[in-house]
Biopython code that builds the backbone (N, CA, C, O; Angstrom):
import numpy as np
from Bio.PDB.StructureBuilder import StructureBuilder

atoms = [
    (1, "MET", "N", (-42.892, 15.130, -50.434)),
    (1, "MET", "CA", (-42.274, 16.333, -49.917)),
    (1, "MET", "C", (-43.252, 17.093, -49.017)),
    (1, "MET", "O", (-42.856, 17.689, -48.015)),
    (2, "HIS", "N", (-44.529, 17.062, -49.388)),
    (2, "HIS", "CA", (-45.525, 17.770, -48.583)),
    (2, "HIS", "C", (-45.580, 17.192, -47.165)),
    (2, "HIS", "O", (-45.634, 17.939, -46.189)),
    (3, "LEU", "N", (-45.564, 15.875, -47.057)),
    (3, "LEU", "CA", (-45.620, 15.231, -45.741)),
    (3, "LEU", "C", (-44.392, 15.590, -44.899)),
    (3, "LEU", "O", (-44.517, 15.832, -43.698)),
    (4, "LEU", "N", (-43.214, 15.628, -45.518)),
    (4, "LEU", "CA", (-42.003, 15.998, -44.788)),
    (4, "LEU", "C", (-42.052, 17.447, -44.328)),
    (4, "LEU", "O", (-41.623, 17.766, -43.219)),
    (5, "ASP", "N", (-42.578, 18.325, -45.183)),
    (5, "ASP", "CA", (-42.722, 19.734, -44.796)),
    (5, "ASP", "C", (-43.706, 19.882, -43.638)),
    (5, "ASP", "O", (-43.467, 20.650, -42.706)),
    (6, "LEU", "N", (-44.807, 19.146, -43.702)),
    (6, "LEU", "CA", (-45.797, 19.172, -42.623)),
    (6, "LEU", "C", (-45.178, 18.661, -41.320)),
    (6, "LEU", "O", (-45.358, 19.258, -40.258)),
    (7, "PHE", "N", (-44.456, 17.562, -41.417)),
    (7, "PHE", "CA", (-43.801, 16.987, -40.238)),
    (7, "PHE", "C", (-42.824, 17.983, -39.623)),
    (7, "PHE", "O", (-42.803, 18.169, -38.406)),
    (8, "LYS", "N", (-42.019, 18.620, -40.465)),
    (8, "LYS", "CA", (-41.041, 19.605, -39.985)),
    (8, "LYS", "C", (-41.742, 20.763, -39.284)),
    (8, "LYS", "O", (-41.326, 21.182, -38.204)),
    (9, "ARG", "N", (-42.796, 21.276, -39.893)),
    (9, "ARG", "CA", (-43.521, 22.399, -39.302)),
    (9, "ARG", "C", (-44.130, 22.011, -37.954)),
    (9, "ARG", "O", (-44.031, 22.768, -36.988)),
    (10, "LYS", "N", (-44.755, 20.841, -37.885)),
    (10, "LYS", "CA", (-45.368, 20.391, -36.632)),
    (10, "LYS", "C", (-44.300, 20.166, -35.558)),
    (10, "LYS", "O", (-44.534, 20.462, -34.386)),
    (11, "ALA", "N", (-43.158, 19.658, -35.937)),
    (11, "ALA", "CA", (-42.069, 19.442, -34.977)),
    (11, "ALA", "C", (-41.561, 20.774, -34.435)),
    (11, "ALA", "O", (-41.335, 20.917, -33.234)),
    (12, "GLU", "N", (-41.384, 21.745, -35.325)),
    (12, "GLU", "CA", (-40.908, 23.059, -34.895)),
    (12, "GLU", "C", (-41.921, 23.769, -34.003)),
    (12, "GLU", "O", (-41.546, 24.563, -33.140)),
    (13, "GLU", "N", (-43.208, 23.481, -34.214)),
    (13, "GLU", "CA", (-44.263, 24.062, -33.385)),
    (13, "GLU", "C", (-44.517, 23.236, -32.120)),
    (13, "GLU", "O", (-45.376, 23.577, -31.307)),
    (14, "GLU", "N", (-43.755, 22.144, -31.965)),
    (14, "GLU", "CA", (-43.924, 21.193, -30.862)),
    (14, "GLU", "C", (-45.351, 20.656, -30.812)),
    (14, "GLU", "O", (-45.971, 20.581, -29.751)),
    (15, "ARG", "N", (-45.862, 20.278, -32.009)),
    (15, "ARG", "CA", (-47.214, 19.755, -32.138)),
    (15, "ARG", "C", (-47.209, 18.458, -32.937)),
    (15, "ARG", "O", (-48.056, 18.266, -33.809)),
    (16, "LEU", "N", (-46.267, 17.570, -32.649)),
    (16, "LEU", "CA", (-46.200, 16.302, -33.375)),
    (16, "LEU", "C", (-47.439, 15.437, -33.152)),
    (16, "LEU", "O", (-47.743, 14.572, -33.973)),
    (17, "LEU", "N", (-48.149, 15.660, -32.059)),
    (17, "LEU", "CA", (-49.383, 14.898, -31.819)),
    (17, "LEU", "C", (-50.400, 15.120, -32.932)),
    (17, "LEU", "O", (-51.264, 14.272, -33.157)),
    (18, "ASP", "N", (-50.308, 16.240, -33.625)),
    (18, "ASP", "CA", (-51.235, 16.523, -34.714)),
    (18, "ASP", "C", (-51.109, 15.536, -35.871)),
    (18, "ASP", "O", (-52.058, 15.367, -36.636)),
    (19, "VAL", "N", (-49.959, 14.881, -36.013)),
    (19, "VAL", "CA", (-49.773, 13.935, -37.118)),
    (19, "VAL", "C", (-50.015, 12.486, -36.701)),
    (19, "VAL", "O", (-49.855, 11.575, -37.513)),
    (20, "VAL", "N", (-50.396, 12.267, -35.449)),
    (20, "VAL", "CA", (-50.715, 10.917, -34.975)),
    (20, "VAL", "C", (-52.131, 10.567, -35.421)),
    (20, "VAL", "O", (-53.042, 11.388, -35.317)),
    (21, "ASP", "N", (-52.311, 9.348, -35.916)),
    (21, "ASP", "CA", (-53.605, 8.881, -36.413)),
    (21, "ASP", "C", (-54.671, 8.953, -35.319)),
    (21, "ASP", "O", (-54.576, 8.260, -34.306)),
    (22, "LYS", "N", (-55.674, 9.788, -35.528)),
    (22, "LYS", "CA", (-56.730, 9.990, -34.538)),
    (22, "LYS", "C", (-57.729, 8.835, -34.499)),
    (22, "LYS", "O", (-58.513, 8.729, -33.557)),
    (23, "TYR", "N", (-57.707, 7.968, -35.518)),
    (23, "TYR", "CA", (-58.656, 6.862, -35.603)),
    (23, "TYR", "C", (-58.062, 5.524, -35.174)),
    (23, "TYR", "O", (-58.735, 4.495, -35.246)),
    (24, "ASN", "N", (-56.816, 5.532, -34.734)),
    (24, "ASN", "CA", (-56.152, 4.311, -34.278)),
    (24, "ASN", "C", (-56.102, 4.347, -32.755)),
    (24, "ASN", "O", (-55.399, 5.167, -32.166)),
    (25, "ASP", "N", (-56.857, 3.447, -32.126)),
    (25, "ASP", "CA", (-56.947, 3.440, -30.664)),
    (25, "ASP", "C", (-55.589, 3.227, -29.994)),
    (25, "ASP", "O", (-55.292, 3.866, -28.985)),
    (26, "ASP", "N", (-54.762, 2.333, -30.549)),
    (26, "ASP", "CA", (-53.442, 2.084, -29.962)),
    (26, "ASP", "C", (-52.568, 3.337, -30.029)),
    (26, "ASP", "O", (-51.875, 3.675, -29.069)),
    (27, "MET", "N", (-52.610, 4.016, -31.170)),
    (27, "MET", "CA", (-51.804, 5.237, -31.320)),
    (27, "MET", "C", (-52.273, 6.305, -30.347)),
    (27, "MET", "O", (-51.457, 7.041, -29.792)),
    (28, "GLN", "N", (-53.575, 6.398, -30.136)),
    (28, "GLN", "CA", (-54.113, 7.400, -29.219)),
    (28, "GLN", "C", (-53.807, 7.042, -27.765)),
    (28, "GLN", "O", (-53.520, 7.921, -26.951)),
    (29, "THR", "N", (-53.868, 5.770, -27.448)),
    (29, "THR", "CA", (-53.561, 5.323, -26.086)),
    (29, "THR", "C", (-52.104, 5.590, -25.733)),
    (29, "THR", "O", (-51.792, 5.937, -24.594)),
    (30, "HIS", "N", (-51.220, 5.431, -26.700)),
    (30, "HIS", "CA", (-49.773, 5.565, -26.475)),
    (30, "HIS", "C", (-49.204, 6.784, -27.200)),
    (30, "HIS", "O", (-48.115, 6.716, -27.770)),
    (31, "ARG", "N", (-49.935, 7.889, -27.180)),
    (31, "ARG", "CA", (-49.536, 9.089, -27.932)),
    (31, "ARG", "C", (-48.129, 9.563, -27.581)),
    (31, "ARG", "O", (-47.340, 9.885, -28.470)),
    (32, "ALA", "N", (-47.813, 9.606, -26.287)),
    (32, "ALA", "CA", (-46.485, 10.099, -25.874)),
    (32, "ALA", "C", (-45.374, 9.217, -26.438)),
    (32, "ALA", "O", (-44.347, 9.718, -26.897)),
    (33, "GLU", "N", (-45.586, 7.902, -26.402)),
    (33, "GLU", "CA", (-44.579, 6.979, -26.932)),
    (33, "GLU", "C", (-44.457, 7.113, -28.448)),
    (33, "GLU", "O", (-43.358, 7.006, -28.994)),
    (34, "VAL", "N", (-45.577, 7.347, -29.129)),
    (34, "VAL", "CA", (-45.545, 7.513, -30.588)),
    (34, "VAL", "C", (-44.724, 8.746, -30.954)),
    (34, "VAL", "O", (-43.892, 8.696, -31.860)),
    (35, "VAL", "N", (-44.955, 9.844, -30.256)),
    (35, "VAL", "CA", (-44.197, 11.069, -30.520)),
    (35, "VAL", "C", (-42.717, 10.851, -30.212)),
    (35, "VAL", "O", (-41.853, 11.319, -30.953)),
    (36, "GLU", "N", (-42.428, 10.154, -29.138)),
    (36, "GLU", "CA", (-41.029, 9.862, -28.791)),
    (36, "GLU", "C", (-40.359, 9.020, -29.879)),
    (36, "GLU", "O", (-39.199, 9.261, -30.211)),
    (37, "MET", "N", (-41.065, 8.046, -30.436)),
    (37, "MET", "CA", (-40.504, 7.216, -31.499)),
    (37, "MET", "C", (-40.290, 8.041, -32.773)),
    (37, "MET", "O", (-39.326, 7.807, -33.502)),
    (38, "MET", "N", (-41.182, 9.006, -33.047)),
    (38, "MET", "CA", (-40.960, 9.895, -34.190)),
    (38, "MET", "C", (-39.671, 10.683, -33.996)),
    (38, "MET", "O", (-38.911, 10.869, -34.946)),
    (39, "ARG", "N", (-39.420, 11.144, -32.786)),
    (39, "ARG", "CA", (-38.200, 11.900, -32.509)),
    (39, "ARG", "C", (-36.961, 11.001, -32.615)),
    (39, "ARG", "O", (-35.906, 11.445, -33.069)),
    (40, "VAL", "N", (-37.093, 9.734, -32.194)),
    (40, "VAL", "CA", (-35.981, 8.777, -32.322)),
    (40, "VAL", "C", (-35.649, 8.581, -33.804)),
    (40, "VAL", "O", (-34.481, 8.586, -34.191)),
    (41, "VAL", "N", (-36.678, 8.410, -34.621)),
    (41, "VAL", "CA", (-36.464, 8.217, -36.057)),
    (41, "VAL", "C", (-35.762, 9.430, -36.658)),
    (41, "VAL", "O", (-34.815, 9.286, -37.431)),
    (42, "VAL", "N", (-36.228, 10.620, -36.303)),
    (42, "VAL", "CA", (-35.598, 11.846, -36.818)),
    (42, "VAL", "C", (-34.137, 11.905, -36.395)),
    (42, "VAL", "O", (-33.275, 12.272, -37.194)),
    (43, "TRP", "N", (-33.855, 11.551, -35.163)),
    (43, "TRP", "CA", (-32.476, 11.567, -34.668)),
    (43, "TRP", "C", (-31.609, 10.617, -35.486)),
    (43, "TRP", "O", (-30.467, 10.941, -35.813)),
    (44, "CYS", "N", (-32.145, 9.453, -35.814)),
    (44, "CYS", "CA", (-31.382, 8.466, -36.583)),
    (44, "CYS", "C", (-31.199, 8.866, -38.047)),
    (44, "CYS", "O", (-30.318, 8.339, -38.726)),
    (45, "LEU", "N", (-32.027, 9.794, -38.539)),
    (45, "LEU", "CA", (-31.964, 10.213, -39.940)),
    (45, "LEU", "C", (-31.341, 11.586, -40.142)),
    (45, "LEU", "O", (-31.550, 12.209, -41.183)),
    (46, "GLN", "N", (-30.589, 12.062, -39.176)),
    (46, "GLN", "CA", (-29.960, 13.374, -39.303)),
    (46, "GLN", "C", (-29.100, 13.423, -40.567)),
    (46, "GLN", "O", (-28.364, 12.482, -40.866)),
    (47, "SER", "N", (-29.203, 14.532, -41.303)),
    (47, "SER", "CA", (-28.415, 14.688, -42.534)),
    (47, "SER", "C", (-26.921, 14.602, -42.253)),
    (47, "SER", "O", (-26.170, 14.007, -43.026)),
    (48, "ASN", "N", (-26.497, 15.194, -41.149)),
    (48, "ASN", "CA", (-25.103, 15.126, -40.724)),
    (48, "ASN", "C", (-24.936, 13.841, -39.910)),
    (48, "ASN", "O", (-25.366, 13.774, -38.758)),
    (49, "PHE", "N", (-24.314, 12.826, -40.504)),
    (49, "PHE", "CA", (-24.243, 11.525, -39.848)),
    (49, "PHE", "C", (-23.546, 11.566, -38.492)),
    (49, "PHE", "O", (-23.791, 10.695, -37.658)),
    (50, "SER", "N", (-22.691, 12.546, -38.250)),
    (50, "SER", "CA", (-22.009, 12.623, -36.949)),
    (50, "SER", "C", (-22.969, 13.006, -35.819)),
    (50, "SER", "O", (-22.636, 12.845, -34.644)),
    (51, "ARG", "N", (-24.149, 13.509, -36.164)),
    (51, "ARG", "CA", (-25.150, 13.877, -35.165)),
    (51, "ARG", "C", (-26.101, 12.730, -34.851)),
    (51, "ARG", "O", (-26.950, 12.850, -33.969)),
    (52, "ARG", "N", (-25.963, 11.608, -35.576)),
    (52, "ARG", "CA", (-26.827, 10.448, -35.342)),
    (52, "ARG", "C", (-26.357, 9.693, -34.096)),
    (52, "ARG", "O", (-25.165, 9.690, -33.789)),
    (53, "PRO", "N", (-27.282, 9.057, -33.382)),
    (53, "PRO", "CA", (-26.880, 8.324, -32.179)),
    (53, "PRO", "C", (-26.192, 7.010, -32.536)),
    (53, "PRO", "O", (-26.458, 6.415, -33.580)),
    (54, "SER", "N", (-25.314, 6.574, -31.657)),
    (54, "SER", "CA", (-24.725, 5.241, -31.817)),
    (54, "SER", "C", (-25.783, 4.217, -31.400)),
    (54, "SER", "O", (-26.781, 4.579, -30.778)),
    (55, "MET", "N", (-25.574, 2.969, -31.733)),
    (55, "MET", "CA", (-26.538, 1.933, -31.354)),
    (55, "MET", "C", (-26.650, 1.806, -29.839)),
    (55, "MET", "O", (-27.740, 1.557, -29.323)),
    (56, "SER", "N", (-25.539, 1.973, -29.114)),
    (56, "SER", "CA", (-25.607, 1.851, -27.655)),
    (56, "SER", "C", (-26.450, 2.980, -27.055)),
    (56, "SER", "O", (-27.190, 2.754, -26.098)),
    (57, "VAL", "N", (-26.344, 4.190, -27.606)),
    (57, "VAL", "CA", (-27.166, 5.305, -27.135)),
    (57, "VAL", "C", (-28.622, 5.054, -27.508)),
    (57, "VAL", "O", (-29.523, 5.320, -26.712)),
    (58, "LEU", "N", (-28.853, 4.552, -28.698)),
    (58, "LEU", "CA", (-30.206, 4.250, -29.135)),
    (58, "LEU", "C", (-30.872, 3.212, -28.230)),
    (58, "LEU", "O", (-32.047, 3.346, -27.889)),
    (59, "VAL", "N", (-30.138, 2.200, -27.851)),
    (59, "VAL", "CA", (-30.676, 1.184, -26.935)),
    (59, "VAL", "C", (-31.037, 1.828, -25.603)),
    (59, "VAL", "O", (-32.083, 1.514, -25.036)),
    (60, "LYS", "N", (-30.199, 2.717, -25.096)),
    (60, "LYS", "CA", (-30.495, 3.407, -23.830)),
    (60, "LYS", "C", (-31.760, 4.250, -23.945)),
    (60, "LYS", "O", (-32.549, 4.318, -23.002)),
    (61, "VAL", "N", (-31.955, 4.893, -25.097)),
    (61, "VAL", "CA", (-33.176, 5.679, -25.311)),
    (61, "VAL", "C", (-34.392, 4.759, -25.295)),
    (61, "VAL", "O", (-35.392, 5.064, -24.646)),
    (62, "LEU", "N", (-34.310, 3.644, -26.001)),
    (62, "LEU", "CA", (-35.434, 2.710, -26.064)),
    (62, "LEU", "C", (-35.721, 2.071, -24.702)),
    (62, "LEU", "O", (-36.865, 1.726, -24.405)),
    (63, "GLU", "N", (-34.689, 1.915, -23.885)),
    (63, "GLU", "CA", (-34.882, 1.388, -22.524)),
    (63, "GLU", "C", (-35.391, 2.459, -21.564)),
    (63, "GLU", "O", (-35.862, 2.142, -20.472)),
    (64, "GLY", "N", (-35.298, 3.715, -21.963)),
    (64, "GLY", "CA", (-35.792, 4.804, -21.132)),
    (64, "GLY", "C", (-34.774, 5.380, -20.171)),
    (64, "GLY", "O", (-35.134, 6.183, -19.310)),
    (65, "SER", "N", (-33.509, 4.993, -20.291)),
    (65, "SER", "CA", (-32.489, 5.491, -19.362)),
    (65, "SER", "C", (-31.826, 6.787, -19.838)),
    (65, "SER", "O", (-31.082, 7.410, -19.081)),
    (66, "THR", "N", (-32.087, 7.197, -21.076)),
    (66, "THR", "CA", (-31.592, 8.481, -21.588)),
    (66, "THR", "C", (-32.629, 9.055, -22.548)),
    (66, "THR", "O", (-33.514, 8.341, -23.017)),
    (67, "ASP", "N", (-32.514, 10.343, -22.834)),
    (67, "ASP", "CA", (-33.496, 11.025, -23.676)),
    (67, "ASP", "C", (-32.955, 11.274, -25.073)),
    (67, "ASP", "O", (-31.747, 11.254, -25.307)),
    (68, "VAL", "N", (-33.885, 11.510, -25.996)),
    (68, "VAL", "CA", (-33.530, 11.869, -27.367)),
    (68, "VAL", "C", (-32.914, 13.261, -27.344)),
    (68, "VAL", "O", (-33.348, 14.131, -26.589)),
    (69, "GLN", "N", (-31.910, 13.462, -28.170)),
    (69, "GLN", "CA", (-31.265, 14.772, -28.298)),
    (69, "GLN", "C", (-32.340, 15.818, -28.624)),
    (69, "GLN", "O", (-33.277, 15.541, -29.373)),
    (70, "SER", "N", (-32.197, 17.008, -28.060)),
    (70, "SER", "CA", (-33.252, 18.010, -28.215)),
    (70, "SER", "C", (-33.115, 18.895, -29.450)),
    (70, "SER", "O", (-34.127, 19.374, -29.962)),
    (71, "ASN", "N", (-31.926, 19.125, -29.938)),
    (71, "ASN", "CA", (-31.739, 20.048, -31.070)),
    (71, "ASN", "C", (-31.635, 19.279, -32.391)),
    (71, "ASN", "O", (-30.586, 19.265, -33.035)),
    (72, "LEU", "N", (-32.731, 18.647, -32.777)),
    (72, "LEU", "CA", (-32.753, 17.829, -33.983)),
    (72, "LEU", "C", (-32.949, 18.690, -35.227)),
    (72, "LEU", "O", (-33.583, 19.744, -35.179)),
    (73, "ASP", "N", (-32.393, 18.220, -36.338)),
    (73, "ASP", "CA", (-32.555, 18.880, -37.624)),
    (73, "ASP", "C", (-33.663, 18.142, -38.381)),
    (73, "ASP", "O", (-33.513, 16.968, -38.717)),
    (74, "TYR", "N", (-34.764, 18.826, -38.644)),
    (74, "TYR", "CA", (-35.907, 18.220, -39.323)),
    (74, "TYR", "C", (-35.888, 18.472, -40.823)),
    (74, "TYR", "O", (-36.914, 18.302, -41.483)),
    (75, "ASN", "N", (-34.760, 18.868, -41.373)),
    (75, "ASN", "CA", (-34.647, 19.112, -42.797)),
    (75, "ASN", "C", (-34.155, 17.837, -43.478)),
    (75, "ASN", "O", (-32.982, 17.477, -43.372)),
    (76, "PHE", "N", (-35.054, 17.168, -44.170)),
    (76, "PHE", "CA", (-34.717, 15.915, -44.849)),
    (76, "PHE", "C", (-34.541, 16.094, -46.342)),
    (76, "PHE", "O", (-34.479, 15.107, -47.074)),
    (77, "THR", "N", (-34.460, 17.310, -46.803)),
    (77, "THR", "CA", (-34.413, 17.563, -48.241)),
    (77, "THR", "C", (-33.047, 18.059, -48.679)),
    (77, "THR", "O", (-32.953, 18.968, -49.503)),
    (78, "THR", "N", (-31.997, 17.478, -48.142)),
    (78, "THR", "CA", (-30.635, 17.839, -48.533)),
    (78, "THR", "C", (-30.430, 17.474, -49.998)),
    (78, "THR", "O", (-30.705, 16.336, -50.379)),
    (79, "PRO", "N", (-29.959, 18.395, -50.831)),
    (79, "PRO", "CA", (-29.780, 18.084, -52.255)),
    (79, "PRO", "C", (-28.706, 17.025, -52.472)),
    (79, "PRO", "O", (-27.739, 16.927, -51.716)),
    (80, "VAL", "N", (-28.898, 16.248, -53.510)),
    (80, "VAL", "CA", (-27.940, 15.205, -53.879)),
    (80, "VAL", "C", (-26.801, 15.852, -54.654)),
    (80, "VAL", "O", (-27.038, 16.584, -55.614)),
    (81, "ALA", "N", (-25.567, 15.584, -54.241)),
    (81, "ALA", "CA", (-24.396, 16.167, -54.897)),
    (81, "ALA", "C", (-23.841, 15.191, -55.931)),
    (81, "ALA", "O", (-23.761, 13.991, -55.666)),
    (82, "PRO", "N", (-23.454, 15.692, -57.108)),
    (82, "PRO", "CA", (-22.831, 14.812, -58.100)),
    (82, "PRO", "C", (-21.441, 14.404, -57.636)),
    (82, "PRO", "O", (-20.761, 15.168, -56.951)),
    (83, "ARG", "N", (-21.027, 13.223, -58.001)),
    (83, "ARG", "CA", (-19.683, 12.772, -57.662)),
    (83, "ARG", "C", (-19.168, 11.864, -58.770)),
    (83, "ARG", "O", (-19.951, 11.171, -59.420)),
    (84, "PRO", "N", (-17.846, 11.862, -58.993)),
    (84, "PRO", "CA", (-17.298, 10.991, -60.032)),
    (84, "PRO", "C", (-17.343, 9.539, -59.580)),
    (84, "PRO", "O", (-17.182, 9.238, -58.397)),
    (85, "ILE", "N", (-17.564, 8.641, -60.539)),
    (85, "ILE", "CA", (-17.538, 7.212, -60.231)),
    (85, "ILE", "C", (-16.544, 6.536, -61.168)),
    (85, "ILE", "O", (-16.319, 7.002, -62.285)),
    (86, "THR", "N", (-15.965, 5.461, -60.722)),
    (86, "THR", "CA", (-15.011, 4.723, -61.535)),
    (86, "THR", "C", (-15.601, 3.352, -61.850)),
    (86, "THR", "O", (-16.098, 2.662, -60.960)),
    (87, "VAL", "N", (-15.544, 2.970, -63.103)),
    (87, "VAL", "CA", (-16.050, 1.676, -63.530)),
    (87, "VAL", "C", (-14.861, 0.741, -63.666)),
    (87, "VAL", "O", (-13.893, 1.062, -64.355)),
    (88, "ALA", "N", (-14.924, -0.419, -63.011)),
    (88, "ALA", "CA", (-13.831, -1.380, -63.070)),
    (88, "ALA", "C", (-13.589, -1.823, -64.509)),
    (88, "ALA", "O", (-14.536, -2.124, -65.234)),
    (89, "GLY", "N", (-12.344, -1.862, -64.917)),
    (89, "GLY", "CA", (-11.976, -2.305, -66.253)),
    (89, "GLY", "C", (-12.141, -1.237, -67.317)),
    (89, "GLY", "O", (-11.988, -1.526, -68.504)),
    (90, "HIS", "N", (-12.443, -0.030, -66.927)),
    (90, "HIS", "CA", (-12.636, 1.070, -67.882)),
    (90, "HIS", "C", (-11.464, 2.032, -67.761)),
    (90, "HIS", "O", (-11.024, 2.344, -66.655)),
    (91, "GLN", "N", (-10.962, 2.500, -68.890)),
    (91, "GLN", "CA", (-9.867, 3.464, -68.874)),
    (91, "GLN", "C", (-10.388, 4.817, -68.387)),
    (91, "GLN", "O", (-11.291, 5.379, -69.007)),
    (92, "GLY", "N", (-9.846, 5.347, -67.302)),
    (92, "GLY", "CA", (-10.238, 6.660, -66.798)),
    (92, "GLY", "C", (-11.507, 6.618, -65.971)),
    (92, "GLY", "O", (-12.068, 5.553, -65.712)),
    (93, "ASP", "N", (-11.944, 7.788, -65.566)),
    (93, "ASP", "CA", (-13.147, 7.897, -64.749)),
    (93, "ASP", "C", (-14.377, 8.081, -65.623)),
    (93, "ASP", "O", (-14.315, 8.685, -66.694)),
    (94, "VAL", "N", (-15.485, 7.555, -65.150)),
    (94, "VAL", "CA", (-16.778, 7.807, -65.764)),
    (94, "VAL", "C", (-17.436, 8.844, -64.880)),
    (94, "VAL", "O", (-17.676, 8.598, -63.698)),
    (95, "ILE", "N", (-17.729, 10.004, -65.446)),
    (95, "ILE", "CA", (-18.320, 11.075, -64.652)),
    (95, "ILE", "C", (-19.827, 10.987, -64.770)),
    (95, "ILE", "O", (-20.377, 10.909, -65.868)),
    (96, "GLY", "N", (-20.483, 11.002, -63.626)),
    (96, "GLY", "CA", (-21.938, 10.950, -63.617)),
    (96, "GLY", "C", (-22.442, 11.326, -62.240)),
    (96, "GLY", "O", (-21.667, 11.731, -61.374)),
    (97, "THR", "N", (-23.706, 11.195, -62.044)),
    (97, "THR", "CA", (-24.260, 11.470, -60.721)),
    (97, "THR", "C", (-24.846, 10.185, -60.170)),
    (97, "THR", "O", (-25.427, 9.383, -60.902)),
    (98, "THR", "N", (-24.691, 10.010, -58.913)),
    (98, "THR", "CA", (-25.276, 8.865, -58.240)),
    (98, "THR", "C", (-26.064, 9.378, -57.054)),
    (98, "THR", "O", (-25.713, 10.392, -56.451)),
    (99, "THR", "N", (-27.124, 8.676, -56.725)),
    (99, "THR", "CA", (-27.915, 9.047, -55.571)),
    (99, "THR", "C", (-27.162, 8.646, -54.315)),
    (99, "THR", "O", (-26.755, 7.493, -54.173)),
    (100, "LEU", "N", (-26.977, 9.588, -53.407)),
    (100, "LEU", "CA", (-26.265, 9.311, -52.169)),
    (100, "LEU", "C", (-27.285, 8.919, -51.106)),
    (100, "LEU", "O", (-27.926, 9.779, -50.502)),
    (101, "PHE", "N", (-27.428, 7.631, -50.885)),
    (101, "PHE", "CA", (-28.356, 7.151, -49.886)),
    (101, "PHE", "C", (-27.771, 7.340, -48.495)),
    (101, "PHE", "O", (-26.552, 7.373, -48.326)),
    (102, "ALA", "N", (-28.644, 7.463, -47.499)),
    (102, "ALA", "CA", (-28.196, 7.682, -46.128)),
    (102, "ALA", "C", (-27.238, 6.581, -45.676)),
    (102, "ALA", "O", (-26.291, 6.848, -44.936)),
    (103, "SER", "N", (-27.477, 5.352, -46.113)),
    (103, "SER", "CA", (-26.609, 4.242, -45.703)),
    (103, "SER", "C", (-25.188, 4.436, -46.221)),
    (103, "SER", "O", (-24.233, 4.051, -45.546)),
    (104, "ALA", "N", (-25.029, 5.024, -47.406)),
    (104, "ALA", "CA", (-23.702, 5.281, -47.957)),
    (104, "ALA", "C", (-23.058, 6.476, -47.311)),
    (104, "ALA", "O", (-21.834, 6.525, -47.190)),
    (105, "LEU", "N", (-23.847, 7.439, -46.893)),
    (105, "LEU", "CA", (-23.311, 8.652, -46.299)),
    (105, "LEU", "C", (-22.894, 8.467, -44.846)),
    (105, "LEU", "O", (-21.988, 9.150, -44.367)),
    (106, "SER", "N", (-23.540, 7.561, -44.153)),
    (106, "SER", "CA", (-23.310, 7.463, -42.716)),
    (106, "SER", "C", (-21.943, 6.903, -42.365)),
    (106, "SER", "O", (-21.415, 7.196, -41.292)),
    (107, "GLY", "N", (-21.369, 6.112, -43.239)),
    (107, "GLY", "CA", (-20.056, 5.552, -42.957)),
    (107, "GLY", "C", (-20.110, 4.505, -41.862)),
    (107, "GLY", "O", (-21.166, 4.300, -41.264)),
    (108, "PRO", "N", (-19.021, 3.851, -41.590)),
    (108, "PRO", "CA", (-19.005, 2.814, -40.573)),
    (108, "PRO", "C", (-19.103, 3.411, -39.169)),
    (108, "PRO", "O", (-18.698, 4.553, -38.952)),
    (109, "ARG", "N", (-19.617, 2.674, -38.252)),
    (109, "ARG", "CA", (-19.738, 3.104, -36.848)),
    (109, "ARG", "C", (-18.662, 2.438, -36.034)),
    (109, "ARG", "O", (-18.577, 2.658, -34.825)),
]
sb = StructureBuilder()
sb.init_structure("model")
sb.init_model(0)
sb.init_chain("A")
sb.init_seg("    ")
for serial, (resi, resn, name, xyz) in enumerate(atoms, 1):
    if name == "N":
        sb.init_residue(resn, " ", resi, " ")
    sb.init_atom(name, np.array(xyz, "f"), 0.0, 1.0, " ", f" {name:<3s}", serial, name[0])
structure = sb.get_structure()
């Protein structure tokens, strides 16, 4: 959680370069690209799946023909909501909580 909070703060301050490894020559040589890839990752992990890019838009970003969306949400600590689950072959619903992974939340594209 500390790393995510640090990342969010640096992003809001427009200082993502501060989290780039200073001892890695490749990372330092390609600092702008590293920061851009961090922004791409954040865009793909938006809590609201409707704000995530489609694969075709993502390919355009990686090719350099379009830019990453500018108003990204850096809050990755959305609370997990309880939901009822049904067990096959069981009478009635089994009520419990399940972890809602991003892959389950994003839905089909």
